[in-house]
C-alpha positions in Angstrom: 0.0 0.0 0.0 1.3 3.4 -1.0 0.5 7.1 -0.6 1.6 10.3 -2.4 3.9 12.9 -0.9 5.3 16.2 -2.2 8.3 18.2 -1.3 8.3 21.8 -2.7 11.3 24.1 -2.4 10.8 27.8 -3.2 12.9 30.9 -2.7 11.8 33.0 0.3 13.7 36.1 1.3 16.8 35.0 -0.7 16.8 31.5 1.0 15.5 28.2 -0.3 12.7 26.9 1.9 11.4 23.3 1.5 8.1 22.0 2.8 6.9 18.5 2.8 3.2 17.8 2.1 1.0 14.7 2.5 -1.5 14.0 -0.2 -4.6 16.1 0.5 -6.9 13.4 -0.8 -5.3 10.8 1.5 -5.8 8.2 -1.1 -4.1 4.9 -0.5 -2.9 2.9 -3.5 -2.9 -0.9 -3.6 0.2 -0.9 -5.9 3.2 1.3 -6.6 2.6 1.5 -10.3 -0.8 3.3 -9.9 0.7 5.6 -7.2 3.6 6.5 -9.5 1.2 7.2 -12.3 -0.7 9.7 -10.2 2.5 11.2 -8.9 3.7 11.9 -12.5 0.4 13.4 -13.4 0.4 15.7 -10.4 4.1 16.7 -11.0 3.4 17.8 -14.6 0.1 19.5 -13.7 1.9 21.4 -10.9 4.9 22.5 -12.9 2.6 23.5 -15.8 0.7 25.9 -13.5 4.0 27.3 -12.1 5.2 27.9 -15.7 1.9 29.4 -16.8 2.0 31.9 -14.0 5.7 32.4 -14.3 6.2 31.4 -10.7 9.8 30.4 -9.9 10.5 27.3 -7.8 13.7 25.6 -6.8 12.6 22.0 -6.7 9.4 19.9 -6.7 9.4 16.3 -5.8 6.2 14.2 -6.0 6.5 10.5 -5.2 5.2 7.6 -3.3 5.9 6.3 0.2 4.8 3.1 1.8 1.6 3.7 3.7 1.5 2.4 7.3 -1.6 1.2 9.1 -2.3 4.7 10.5 -2.3 6.4 7.1 
């Protein structure tokens, strides 16, 4: 079982700040392949929005972690 996560790093007051986020939908995936498929979709959707609004970012990582029983 897997869940999505995101780490987003942006420039704040001339310093890079990174924040880790859990998936807001809290969806649990049965297999890694489906989780990675959604992670790729979200990554490209997010970076397209940043590009469209000319919003700079340092790094965006969207991936999958194993979900524990409390997820």
